C-alpha positions in Angstrom: 29.9 33.9 -1.7 33.0 33.8 -3.8 35.5 36.6 -3.6 37.3 37.9 -6.7 40.6 39.8 -6.8 41.0 42.3 -9.6 44.6 43.1 -10.5 45.7 46.1 -12.6 49.3 46.4 -13.6 50.4 49.9 -14.4 48.6 51.4 -17.4 48.2 48.2 -19.4 44.6 48.6 -20.7 44.4 45.0 -21.9 45.2 43.7 -18.5 42.6 46.1 -17.0 40.0 44.9 -19.5 40.7 41.3 -18.8 40.6 41.9 -15.0 37.2 43.6 -15.4 35.8 40.8 -17.5 37.1 38.3 -14.9 35.4 40.3 -12.2 32.1 40.3 -14.1 32.4 36.5 -14.5 33.1 36.1 -10.8 30.2 38.2 -9.9 27.9 36.3 -12.2 29.2 33.0 -10.8 28.7 34.2 -7.3 25.2 35.4 -8.0 24.3 32.0 -9.5 25.8 30.1 -6.6 23.7 32.3 -4.3 20.4 31.2 -5.8 18.3 28.9 -3.7 17.6 26.7 -6.7 21.3 25.7 -6.7 21.3 24.6 -3.1 20.7 20.9 -2.4 17.9 21.7 0.0 15.9 23.2 -2.9 16.9 20.8 -5.7 13.2 19.8 -5.9 12.5 23.0 -7.8 14.1 21.4 -10.8 11.3 18.7 -10.7 9.0 21.5 -11.9 11.3 22.2 -14.9 12.7 25.4 -13.3 16.4 26.5 -13.6 18.5 29.5 -12.6 17.1 31.5 -15.6 13.6 30.9 -16.8 11.7 32.1 -19.9 8.6 34.1 -18.9 6.6 33.8 -22.1 4.7 30.8 -23.4 2.5 30.8 -26.5 3.2 27.3 -27.8 6.9 27.9 -27.5 9.0 29.4 -24.6 10.7 32.7 -24.9 11.1 36.1 -23.3 13.6 39.0 -23.9 12.3 41.6 -21.5 13.4 42.7 -18.1 15.1 40.0 -16.0 13.6 39.8 -12.5 14.7 37.8 -9.5 12.1 36.0 -7.3 12.8 36.2 -3.6 11.7 33.9 -0.7 9.8 36.0 1.8 10.9 33.8 4.7 14.6 34.8 4.3 14.6 37.4 1.5 17.1 35.2 -0.4 16.9 34.9 -4.2 15.3 31.8 -5.6 15.8 32.0 -9.4 15.3 34.5 -12.3 12.6 35.0 -14.9 12.8 36.9 -18.1 9.6 38.9 -18.6 7.7 39.6 -21.8 8.2 42.7 -24.0 5.2 44.4 -25.5 6.3 42.9 -28.9 6.2 39.4 -27.4 2.8 40.2 -25.8 1.5 41.1 -29.3 2.9 37.9 -30.8 1.3 35.9 -28.0 -2.1 37.4 -28.5 -2.0 36.6 -32.2 -1.0 33.0 -31.5 -3.7 32.7 -28.8 -6.4 34.0 -31.0 -5.3 31.6 -33.8 -5.4 28.7 -31.3 -9.0 29.5 -30.4 -10.1 28.5 -33.9 -9.0 25.0 -33.1 -10.2 24.9 -29.5 -13.7 26.3 -30.2 -14.4 23.5 -32.7 -13.8 20.8 -30.1 -17.1 19.6 -28.5 -17.5 20.7 -24.9 -17.3 17.2 -23.3 -14.0 16.6 -25.1 -12.7 20.0 -23.8 -13.7 18.7 -20.4 -11.5 15.7 -21.0 -8.5 17.9 -21.6 -9.4 19.8 -18.4 -9.6 16.4 -16.5 -6.1 15.6 -17.7 -4.8 19.0 -16.5 -6.3 18.2 -13.1 -4.6 14.8 -13.0 -1.2 16.4 -14.1 -1.6 18.8 -11.2 -2.3 15.9 -8.8 1.0 14.3 -9.7 2.9 17.5 -8.8 0.7 18.7 -6.0 3.3 18.4 -3.2 6.2 19.9 -5.1 4.1 22.7 -6.6 2.6 23.4 -3.2 6.2 23.7 -1.9 7.0 26.2 -4.5 3.9 28.3 -3.5 5.1 28.2 0.0 8.7 29.1 -0.9 7.8 32.0 -3.3 4.6 33.4 -1.8 5.4 32.7 1.9 2.2 30.9 3.0 2.6 27.8 5.0 3.2 24.5 3.2 -0.2 23.0 4.0 -1.9 26.1 2.5 0.4 25.9 -0.6 -0.7 22.3 -1.2 -4.3 23.3 -0.5 -4.2 26.0 -3.1 -3.1 23.5 -5.8 -5.8 21.2 -4.6 -8.3 24.0 -5.3 -7.2 24.0 -9.0 -7.6 20.3 -9.0 -11.0 20.5 -7.5 -12.2 23.1 -10.0 -10.9 21.0 -12.8 -13.2 18.2 -11.5 -16.1 20.6 -11.3 -15.4 21.8 -14.9 -15.4 18.3 -16.3 -18.9 17.8 -15.0 -19.9 21.3 -16.3 -18.7 20.3 -19.8 -21.8 18.0 -20.1 -24.2 20.4 -18.5 -23.8 23.8 -20.3 -27.1 24.7 -21.9 -29.8 27.3 -22.3 -33.6 27.0 -21.9 -36.1 26.4 -24.6 -38.7 29.1 -23.9 -42.4 29.2 -24.9 -42.8 31.4 -28.0 -45.9 33.6 -28.3 -46.0 33.1 -32.0 -47.3 29.8 -33.6 -44.9 27.8 -35.5 -41.9 29.4 -33.8 -39.3 28.1 -31.3 -37.6 30.4 -28.8 -34.3 29.3 -27.1 -31.0 30.5 -25.7 -27.6 29.5 -27.1 -24.4 30.0 -25.1 -21.1 30.4 -26.9 -17.6 31.2 -25.7 -16.5 34.8 -25.6 -13.1 33.9 -27.2 -9.9 35.1 -25.4 -9.9 35.4 -21.6 -7.1 37.5 -20.1 -6.4 36.4 -16.6 -4.5 38.7 -14.2 -3.8 37.2 -10.8 -2.4 38.4 -7.5 0.5 37.2 -5.4 -1.5 35.8 -2.5 -3.1 32.9 -4.5 -0.7 32.4 -7.4 -2.2 29.0 -8.4 -5.8 28.8 -7.2 -7.2 32.0 -8.8 -5.7 31.1 -12.2 -7.2 27.6 -11.8 -10.7 29.0 -11.0 -10.6 31.0 -14.2 -8.6 28.6 -16.4 -10.6 25.4 -15.9 -14.0 27.1 -16.3 -12.9 29.3 -19.3 -11.4 26.3 -21.1 -14.5 24.2 -20.6 -16.7 27.0 -22.0 -14.6 27.0 -25.2 -12.2 29.9 -24.5 -8.5 30.3 -24.7 -6.5 31.9 -21.9 -3.7 34.4 -21.6 -2.3 34.6 -18.1 -0.3 37.4 -16.4 0.6 36.3 -12.9 2.0 38.6 -10.2 5.5 39.9 -10.8 6.6 38.7 -7.4 5.5 35.1 -8.0 6.8 34.4 -11.6 8.3 31.0 -10.9 4.9 29.7 -9.9 3.4 31.0 -13.1 6.1 29.3 -15.1 5.8 26.0 -13.2 2.0 25.9 -13.6 2.2 26.7 -17.3 4.7 24.0 -17.9 2.3 21.4 -16.4 -0.6 22.7 -18.5 1.5 22.9 -21.7 2.5 19.3 -21.4 -1.1 18.2 -21.4 -2.0 20.3 -24.4 1.1 19.1 -26.3 0.4 15.5 -25.4 -3.0 15.9 -27.0 -1.6 17.5 -30.2 -3.3 20.8 -29.3 -1.8 24.3 -29.8 0.0 25.3 -26.6 -1.2 28.8 -27.1 -4.6 27.7 -25.9 -3.1 28.5 -22.4 -0.6 31.2 -23.0 1.4 33.2 -20.4 3.3 36.5 -20.4 5.1 37.4 -17.2 5.3 41.1 -16.8 4.5 44.2 -14.9 2.0 47.1 -15.3 2.8 47.5 -19.0 1.5 44.0 -19.9 -1.5 44.4 -17.6 -2.4 47.7 -19.2 -2.0 46.2 -22.7 -4.4 43.4 -21.8 -7.0 45.9 -20.4 -6.9 48.1 -23.5 -6.7 45.3 -26.0 -10.0 44.8 -27.9 -8.9 41.3 -28.8 -9.1 40.3 -25.2 -12.8 39.5 -24.9 -12.9 39.2 -21.1 -10.4 40.5 -18.6 -10.5 38.7 -15.2 -8.5 40.8 -12.7 -7.7 39.9 -9.1 -6.0 42.4 -7.0 -6.4 45.7 -5.1 -9.4 47.9 -5.5 -7.2 50.8 -6.6 -5.7 48.9 -9.5 -9.0 47.2 -10.3 -10.7 50.5 -10.7 -8.1 51.5 -13.4 -8.5 48.1 -15.1 -12.3 48.4 -15.1 -12.1 51.9 -16.7 -9.8 50.8 -19.4 -11.9 47.8 -20.3 -15.1 49.7 -20.1 -13.7 52.4 -22.4 -13.6 49.9 -25.2 -16.9 48.3 -24.1 -15.2 45.1 -23.1 -16.1 42.6 -20.4 -14.4 42.5 -17.0 -14.6 40.1 -14.0 -13.2 41.9 -10.9 -12.2 40.2 -7.6 -10.9 43.1 -5.5 -10.5 44.0 -1.8 -12.4 42.9 1.3 -12.8 44.5 4.7 -14.5 41.5 6.2 -16.3 41.3 9.6 -17.2 38.6 12.0 -20.1 39.6 14.3 -20.4 37.7 17.6 -23.7 38.0 19.4 -24.5 37.3 23.1 -25.8 33.8 22.4 -22.8 32.7 20.3 -20.9 29.5 21.0 -17.5 30.9 22.0 -15.8 27.6 21.4 -16.6 28.1 17.7 -15.9 31.8 17.8 -12.3 31.8 19.1 -10.7 29.3 16.6 -12.7 30.9 13.8 -11.6 34.4 14.5 -8.0 33.4 15.0 -7.8 31.3 11.8 -9.6 33.9 9.7 -7.4 36.8 10.9 -3.9 35.3 11.1 -4.2 32.7 8.3 -1.8 33.4 5.4 -0.5 36.2 7.7 -3.6 38.3 6.9 -3.0 38.3 3.2 -6.3 36.7 2.0 -9.0 38.8 0.4 -11.4 37.0 2.8 -9.2 37.7 5.9 -11.2 38.9 9.0 -10.1 42.5 9.6 -13.0 43.6 11.9 -14.3 41.5 14.9 -17.5 43.0 16.2 -18.3 41.7 19.7 -21.5 42.2 21.7 -20.8 44.2 24.8 -21.8 41.2 27.0 -19.1 39.0 25.6 -16.5 41.6 24.5 -14.0 41.2 27.3 -14.2 37.4 27.5 -13.6 37.0 23.7 -10.7 39.5 23.7 -9.0 37.6 26.5 -9.4 34.2 24.9 -8.3 35.4 21.4 -5.3 37.2 22.8 -4.3 34.0 24.6 -4.7 32.0 21.4 -2.7 34.6 19.4 0.3 34.1 21.7 0.2 30.4 21.0 0.3 30.7 17.2 3.4 28.8 16.0 5.4 31.2 13.8 8.3 30.0 11.7 9.5 28.7 8.3 6.4 28.2 6.1 7.6 24.8 4.9 8.0 23.5 8.5 4.9 21.2 9.1 4.4 22.6 12.6 4.2 26.3 11.4 0.8 28.0 11.4 1.9 31.5 10.4 4.6 32.6 8.0 6.0 35.9 6.7 4.5 38.8 4.8 5.1 38.6 1.1 7.3 41.7 0.7 9.3 44.3 2.7 6.8 46.9 1.5 4.0 45.0 3.4 6.0 45.2 6.6 6.1 49.0 6.2 2.4 49.0 5.6 1.9 47.0 8.8 3.9 49.4 10.9 2.1 52.5 9.3 -1.3 51.0 10.0 -0.5 50.3 13.7 0.7 53.9 14.1 -2.5 55.2 12.5 -4.6 53.0 14.7 -2.9 54.4 17.8 -3.4 57.9 16.7 -7.1 57.3 16.1 -7.6 56.0 19.6 -6.8 52.3 19.4 -5.2 50.2 22.1 -2.6 47.7 21.2 -3.6 44.4 23.0 -1.3 42.0 21.3 1.6 42.0 18.7 2.5 45.2 16.9 6.2 44.5 16.3 8.4 43.4 13.4 10.1 40.2 14.5 13.9 40.0 14.8 14.6 37.2 12.4 15.4 36.9 8.7 12.5 37.4 6.3 9.4 39.6 6.4 7.9 38.4 9.8 5.6 40.6 11.9 3.6 39.7 15.0 -0.1 39.0 14.5 -1.8 42.0 16.1 -5.0 42.8 18.0 -6.2 46.4 18.5 -9.3 47.4 20.5 -11.0 50.7 21.4 -11.4 52.1 17.9 -14.6 53.7 16.7 -16.5 51.6 14.1 -16.0 54.4 11.6 -12.4 55.2 12.3 -10.5 55.8 9.0 -8.1 52.9 9.7 -10.9 50.5 10.4 -12.4 51.4 7.0 -9.0 50.8 5.3 -8.1 47.3 4.0 -4.5 46.9 5.0 -3.3 43.5 3.7 -1.6 42.5 6.9 -2.5 40.5 10.1 -4.1 43.3 12.1 -7.5 42.7 13.7 -9.6 45.6 14.9 -12.0 44.6 17.7 -15.2 46.7 18.0 -17.9 46.6 20.7 -21.6 46.9 19.7 -25.0 46.9 21.5 -27.7 45.9 19.1 -28.3 43.7 16.0 -29.2 46.8 13.9 -26.0 48.5 14.9 -23.9 45.5 14.1 -25.5 44.9 10.7 -25.1 48.5 9.8 -21.4 48.5 10.7 -20.8 45.4 8.6 -22.3 47.2 5.6 -20.8 50.6 6.0 -17.4 49.9 4.5 -16.9 50.2 0.8 -15.9 46.6 0.2 -18.5 43.8 0.2 -16.7 40.5 0.0 -17.2 38.2 3.0 -19.1 38.4 6.3 -20.1 36.1 9.1 -22.2 36.1 12.3 -22.1 33.7 15.3 -25.5 33.2 16.8 -28.1 30.5 17.8 -31.1 32.7 17.0 -32.7 31.4 13.8 -34.7 34.6 13.3 -31.5 36.6 13.3 -29.9 34.1 10.9 -32.6 34.8 8.3 -32.5 38.5 8.9 -28.8 38.4 8.2 -29.3 36.4 5.0 -32.2 38.7 3.9 -32.4 42.1 2.2 -31.6 44.1 5.3 -28.8 41.8 6.4 -25.3 41.5 5.0 -24.6 43.2 1.6 -21.6 41.0 0.9 -21.2 38.3 -1.8 -20.3 35.7 0.8 -22.7 35.6 3.9 -21.8 33.0 6.5 -23.3 31.8 9.8 -21.2 30.2 12.5 -18.1 29.8 10.3 -15.2 32.2 9.5 -15.1 34.7 6.7 -12.2 33.0 5.0 -12.4 29.9 2.9 -14.9 29.0 0.1 -16.2 25.9 -1.6 -15.7 25.2 -5.2 -19.4 24.6 -5.8 -20.5 28.2 -4.8 -19.9 31.4 -6.7 -17.0 33.3 -5.2 -16.9 37.1 -5.2 -18.3 40.3 -3.7 -20.2 43.5 -4.2 -19.5 47.2 -4.2 -15.7 48.0 -4.3 -15.0 44.3 -4.4 -15.9 44.5 -8.0 -19.1 42.3 -8.5 -17.3 39.4 -10.2 -18.0 35.7 -9.5 -15.6 32.8 -10.1 -15.7 29.1 -9.7 -19.1 27.4 -9.0 -22.8 27.9 -9.4 -23.5 29.8 -12.7 -20.2 31.7 -12.7 -19.5 30.0 -16.1 -21.9 32.4 -17.7 -19.4 35.2 -17.4 -17.1 33.3 -19.7 -19.8 33.0 -22.4 -22.0 35.1 -24.5 -25.8 34.5 -24.7 -27.8 34.6 -27.9 -31.6 34.6 -27.8 -32.6 32.6 -30.8 -36.0 32.5 -32.6 -36.6 29.9 -35.2 -39.7 30.1 -37.6 -40.6 26.6 -38.7 -44.0 27.6 -40.1 -45.0 29.1 -43.5 -46.3 32.3 -42.0 -44.5 35.5 -40.9 -46.2 37.1 -37.9 -44.5 40.4 -37.2 -43.8 42.1 -33.9 -46.6 44.1 -32.2 -49.1 42.6 -34.7 -48.0 44.8 -37.6 -49.5 43.8 -40.9 -47.1 44.3 -43.9 -48.8 43.7 -47.2 
């Protein structure tokens, strides 16, 4: 840090003014020199087109004149670089340009749209390591997870390319002679995509690749705490569009806070709002969108459980429970937060998992040997401490962890708590931190009921060798979640399956299966190719 000396000589106002200006310049210079992007160790950031100050609006051209925010690295709380957010006027301009770009994009045949998406996937492949490093630096997840997240975007691009030649509706048998009955699917138009900090690349990719293939244009608002990732991804996508002489506004971006998110939710020109985030904010978004009879796709909270029965293979249980509860430092929507153990295996599993927790390698997220990085913000650290205190007050016993680590950054110990009642308030609260609540159960009916009694319904898993129990778990009286697993953890999902959950998780589905239908509107079409006009209900009109 540079130090500046301000001199004032007597009452000479000119000298005082000059000295103040010199101080400001020194402070600005010191601030710039303190940014990680200017340190040789992080020079790779410039390979992504990033600089000390970055425009946070893209609609075919780059801009931004709103609030300047600084992005911080969770591993050391040092500033990385700055981004200038969008004003509401710039949001308005961007929506107009994006809607205009749709007129071009919608006229392009679906297979040719798929070709553009293929090129986006290839462009991401070329930058996968450096972009994964940025995710690790800005979000805090370990490097291998950062790269894996970009790979998910690449994979869904591949999926969407195939989809571009498969979108279609059925031809149905008409009850009227000389008539054809069929379904036609068309794009909804403009898809607004609001993503969360924990997956700043993948969730946008799930939405973007499918929405583009379906014929939509996109307007993205990423999390305010991961703006550099939003800018870097948009630069990659924009280069592909520009190389194909297409309007850049097909994939627009406005960095911003709640004001931009609220504008998107209330804007009737935004045909579908895809929101990923907390249940609390998601409920507000849903109400604003519903008030205008708009469409929403919600991916909200999860209070996910692993249920371990007496016949489970504990060699599968232990690594599954550990990975699903401490991965991404507990900041996945699919993180395991409740571990339900049959009374016959409870003590053994707790002992083995506690031993495994103590062997988790904690450190810098970009160190290849690290398995567990920091929480994303200081506020998350406070939430972690508050949840542990509440758990103790409600009868929980701290078995492992429970402390903030004495090192730079937002590091906390992965934590295990036993002894709580299945319906304790803290157990029913999704705290987005690495705390695992271990519960003891006696019967299958009890365990299934406990799984379903929380308000969220995202992911769930059982470990058992009993095939009858497996099909009861998958059936109508089993798990009420959108993701229902057997002998694998709650976290992680494949591109080919629809991702999402029920109840307070929002009901939305992204990525595979028939999730594409949410980005399109269905028309039931009847064509009369006869010379007669049979009317409904057999009415005769003379």
